[in-house]
Structures are given as structure tokens and as C-alpha cells.
MARDO-409437 format. One record per residue (C-alpha): x, y, z; residue number from 1. Coordinates in nm, 4 decimals. Layout:
// MARDO-409437
<atom X="X" Y="Y" Z="Z" seq="NUM"/>
...
//
This chain:
// MARDO-409437
<atom X="-0.8603" Y="0.3158" Z="1.3290" seq="1"/>
<atom X="-1.0058" Y="0.1617" Z="0.9462" seq="2"/>
<atom X="-0.6980" Y="0.1177" Z="0.7987" seq="3"/>
<atom X="-0.3721" Y="-0.1042" Z="1.0061" seq="4"/>
<atom X="-0.0540" Y="-0.1696" Z="0.8036" seq="5"/>
<atom X="0.1782" Y="-0.4742" Z="0.8554" seq="6"/>
<atom X="0.5135" Y="-0.6507" Z="0.7280" seq="7"/>
<atom X="0.7918" Y="-0.3716" Z="0.7252" seq="8"/>
<atom X="1.0805" Y="-0.4388" Z="0.8160" seq="9"/>
<atom X="1.4833" Y="-0.4057" Z="0.7247" seq="10"/>
<atom X="1.6277" Y="-0.5831" Z="0.3997" seq="11"/>
<atom X="1.8850" Y="-0.6204" Z="0.1894" seq="12"/>
<atom X="1.8758" Y="-0.4354" Z="-0.1823" seq="13"/>
<atom X="1.7688" Y="-0.7340" Z="-0.4235" seq="14"/>
<atom X="1.5066" Y="-0.9357" Z="-0.1511" seq="15"/>
<atom X="1.1693" Y="-0.8878" Z="-0.1185" seq="16"/>
<atom X="0.9003" Y="-0.7959" Z="0.1236" seq="17"/>
<atom X="0.5256" Y="-0.8089" Z="0.1192" seq="18"/>
<atom X="0.3277" Y="-0.5260" Z="0.3276" seq="19"/>
<atom X="-0.0257" Y="-0.5963" Z="0.4375" seq="20"/>
<atom X="-0.3156" Y="-0.3733" Z="0.4963" seq="21"/>
<atom X="-0.6269" Y="-0.4959" Z="0.6922" seq="22"/>
<atom X="-0.9867" Y="-0.2905" Z="0.7045" seq="23"/>
<atom X="-1.1800" Y="-0.3274" Z="0.9872" seq="24"/>
<atom X="-1.4701" Y="-0.2435" Z="0.7238" seq="25"/>
<atom X="-1.5335" Y="-0.4776" Z="0.4204" seq="26"/>
<atom X="-1.3341" Y="-0.3540" Z="0.1099" seq="27"/>
<atom X="-1.6180" Y="-0.3897" Z="-0.1179" seq="28"/>
<atom X="-1.7209" Y="-0.0317" Z="0.0481" seq="29"/>
<atom X="-1.3500" Y="0.1379" Z="-0.0286" seq="30"/>
<atom X="-1.2620" Y="0.2086" Z="-0.3651" seq="31"/>
<atom X="-0.9854" Y="0.2859" Z="-0.4906" seq="32"/>
<atom X="-0.7339" Y="0.1278" Z="-0.2296" seq="33"/>
<atom X="-0.3690" Y="0.2329" Z="-0.2788" seq="34"/>
<atom X="-0.0179" Y="0.2257" Z="-0.1063" seq="35"/>
<atom X="0.1479" Y="0.5774" Z="-0.0783" seq="36"/>
<atom X="0.5089" Y="0.6049" Z="0.0318" seq="37"/>
<atom X="0.6906" Y="0.9016" Z="0.1940" seq="38"/>
<atom X="1.0491" Y="0.9314" Z="0.2738" seq="39"/>
<atom X="1.2829" Y="1.2226" Z="0.4415" seq="40"/>
<atom X="1.3163" Y="1.5236" Z="0.2154" seq="41"/>
<atom X="1.0718" Y="1.3795" Z="-0.0199" seq="42"/>
<atom X="0.7251" Y="1.4857" Z="-0.1649" seq="43"/>
<atom X="0.4315" Y="1.1628" Z="-0.1024" seq="44"/>
<atom X="0.4538" Y="0.9272" Z="-0.3980" seq="45"/>
<atom X="0.1742" Y="0.7183" Z="-0.5154" seq="46"/>
<atom X="0.2814" Y="0.3511" Z="-0.5174" seq="47"/>
<atom X="0.0084" Y="0.1752" Z="-0.6499" seq="48"/>
<atom X="-0.3724" Y="0.1848" Z="-0.6770" seq="49"/>
<atom X="-0.6604" Y="-0.0956" Z="-0.6984" seq="50"/>
<atom X="-0.9845" Y="-0.0975" Z="-0.7783" seq="51"/>
<atom X="-1.2918" Y="-0.3188" Z="-0.6748" seq="52"/>
<atom X="-1.3102" Y="-0.3974" Z="-1.0776" seq="53"/>
<atom X="-0.9743" Y="-0.5729" Z="-1.0273" seq="54"/>
<atom X="-0.7498" Y="-0.2542" Z="-1.2298" seq="55"/>
<atom X="-0.4332" Y="-0.1546" Z="-1.1017" seq="56"/>
<atom X="-0.1545" Y="0.1041" Z="-1.1535" seq="57"/>
<atom X="0.1645" Y="0.1620" Z="-1.0823" seq="58"/>
<atom X="0.4488" Y="0.4308" Z="-1.0568" seq="59"/>
<atom X="0.6782" Y="0.4386" Z="-1.2949" seq="60"/>
<atom X="0.9955" Y="0.3461" Z="-1.0117" seq="61"/>
<atom X="0.7896" Y="0.0457" Z="-0.8755" seq="62"/>
<atom X="0.6817" Y="-0.1420" Z="-1.2412" seq="63"/>
<atom X="0.7585" Y="-0.4759" Z="-1.2882" seq="64"/>
<atom X="0.9039" Y="-0.5218" Z="-0.9209" seq="65"/>
<atom X="0.5998" Y="-0.4411" Z="-0.7187" seq="66"/>
<atom X="0.2732" Y="-0.6249" Z="-0.7313" seq="67"/>
<atom X="-0.1122" Y="-0.4644" Z="-0.5477" seq="68"/>
<atom X="-0.3586" Y="-0.7118" Z="-0.4771" seq="69"/>
<atom X="-0.6917" Y="-0.6700" Z="-0.2921" seq="70"/>
<atom X="-0.8709" Y="-1.0090" Z="-0.1245" seq="71"/>
<atom X="-1.2372" Y="-0.8481" Z="-0.0544" seq="72"/>
<atom X="-1.3095" Y="-1.1811" Z="0.1237" seq="73"/>
<atom X="-1.0185" Y="-1.0846" Z="0.3920" seq="74"/>
<atom X="-1.0704" Y="-0.7052" Z="0.3821" seq="75"/>
<atom X="-0.6693" Y="-0.7065" Z="0.2827" seq="76"/>
<atom X="-0.4799" Y="-0.5041" Z="0.0068" seq="77"/>
<atom X="-0.1127" Y="-0.6336" Z="0.0118" seq="78"/>
<atom X="0.1934" Y="-0.4968" Z="-0.1344" seq="79"/>
<atom X="0.4091" Y="-0.7740" Z="-0.2525" seq="80"/>
<atom X="0.8105" Y="-0.5959" Z="-0.3540" seq="81"/>
<atom X="1.0279" Y="-0.7927" Z="-0.5082" seq="82"/>
<atom X="1.3907" Y="-0.6693" Z="-0.5792" seq="83"/>
<atom X="1.4105" Y="-0.4611" Z="-0.3442" seq="84"/>
<atom X="1.6507" Y="-0.0891" Z="-0.3887" seq="85"/>
<atom X="1.7857" Y="0.1331" Z="-0.1252" seq="86"/>
<atom X="1.5713" Y="0.3797" Z="-0.3088" seq="87"/>
<atom X="1.2807" Y="0.2168" Z="-0.2009" seq="88"/>
<atom X="1.3296" Y="0.2667" Z="0.1795" seq="89"/>
<atom X="1.0176" Y="0.4916" Z="0.3149" seq="90"/>
<atom X="0.7639" Y="0.4615" Z="0.5637" seq="91"/>
<atom X="0.4894" Y="0.3126" Z="0.3600" seq="92"/>
<atom X="0.1119" Y="0.3858" Z="0.4064" seq="93"/>
<atom X="-0.2254" Y="0.1977" Z="0.3082" seq="94"/>
<atom X="-0.5243" Y="0.4438" Z="0.1626" seq="95"/>
<atom X="-0.8377" Y="0.4358" Z="0.0745" seq="96"/>
<atom X="-1.1340" Y="0.6122" Z="-0.0165" seq="97"/>
<atom X="-1.5034" Y="0.4895" Z="0.1209" seq="98"/>
<atom X="-1.7870" Y="0.4192" Z="-0.1290" seq="99"/>
<atom X="-1.9920" Y="0.3728" Z="0.1892" seq="100"/>
<atom X="-2.3008" Y="0.5980" Z="0.1996" seq="101"/>
<atom X="-2.2558" Y="0.7226" Z="0.5671" seq="102"/>
<atom X="-1.8957" Y="0.8291" Z="0.4488" seq="103"/>
<atom X="-1.8918" Y="0.8462" Z="0.0527" seq="104"/>
<atom X="-1.5885" Y="1.0233" Z="-0.0713" seq="105"/>
<atom X="-1.3988" Y="1.0060" Z="0.2966" seq="106"/>
<atom X="-1.0315" Y="0.8988" Z="0.2804" seq="107"/>
<atom X="-0.8618" Y="0.6766" Z="0.5158" seq="108"/>
<atom X="-0.5058" Y="0.5914" Z="0.6057" seq="109"/>
<atom X="-0.3241" Y="0.3510" Z="0.7673" seq="110"/>
<atom X="-0.0393" Y="0.4615" Z="1.0562" seq="111"/>
<atom X="0.2669" Y="0.3693" Z="0.8075" seq="112"/>
<atom X="0.4909" Y="0.1048" Z="0.8099" seq="113"/>
<atom X="0.8575" Y="0.1392" Z="0.7401" seq="114"/>
<atom X="1.0780" Y="-0.0157" Z="0.4723" seq="115"/>
<atom X="1.4481" Y="-0.0273" Z="0.4897" seq="116"/>
<atom X="1.6748" Y="-0.1589" Z="0.2212" seq="117"/>
<atom X="2.0182" Y="-0.1553" Z="0.3085" seq="118"/>
<atom X="2.3326" Y="-0.3507" Z="0.2995" seq="119"/>
//
């Protein structure tokens, strides 16, 4: 696939976790890149986005705790999650929109990474 996530796991409340998403194509061709999450019984939530121009946005629920960062040299987009709460428990998905001529506008998704916050 185009996107592969890594870094999920089980942590206690207040701890940190870093998710990484590696693209099989140059991330210069992906804009924006984003992290979503989906928990049982809840709607999919857009957690954070990052554009090639360096602009970032965050859901209100994670502002001040999560940081999205792109590294176009490594073709990655990471999500640093600090001060984790039980309500952050979810499957986290990396997503991107292609701006490449051949598949312009195509949407790509990773396979998902489980994050569980529990004491």
C-alpha cells in the first residue's frame, strides 16, 4: 500500500506515544497528509492535518497535546501524542491526498494502528 503506520500500543494515562506513517511515494506528491481516528461506537474524527507548505490543524480535543510533523526527506508524517487520555483510545489512520498528475485527487489510507490508553 501507499501508507503504512507504525508505533501504536498500550500506554497509561498521561504517557506519550508516537505514531509514524511511511509513504511508498514521495510525500511531496501528497497534500495534505492527515491522521484520523475511529473508536467503536463513535464517528471518525479528523485528528490533525499537515500541508506541504507547513500549515497544521488540530481537532479541539487534541490541541496542545498532539503534534503532527512531516518529513519529506524520509517520506513520513508522524503524530506525537502527549498527555494521553483514555478517551484517546482508538484506531489511528494515516491518510493523504495525491497531487501527482497520474492519480490527482486520489485518497490513500493506511491499515490503522491501535492506540489504547488504560491504567
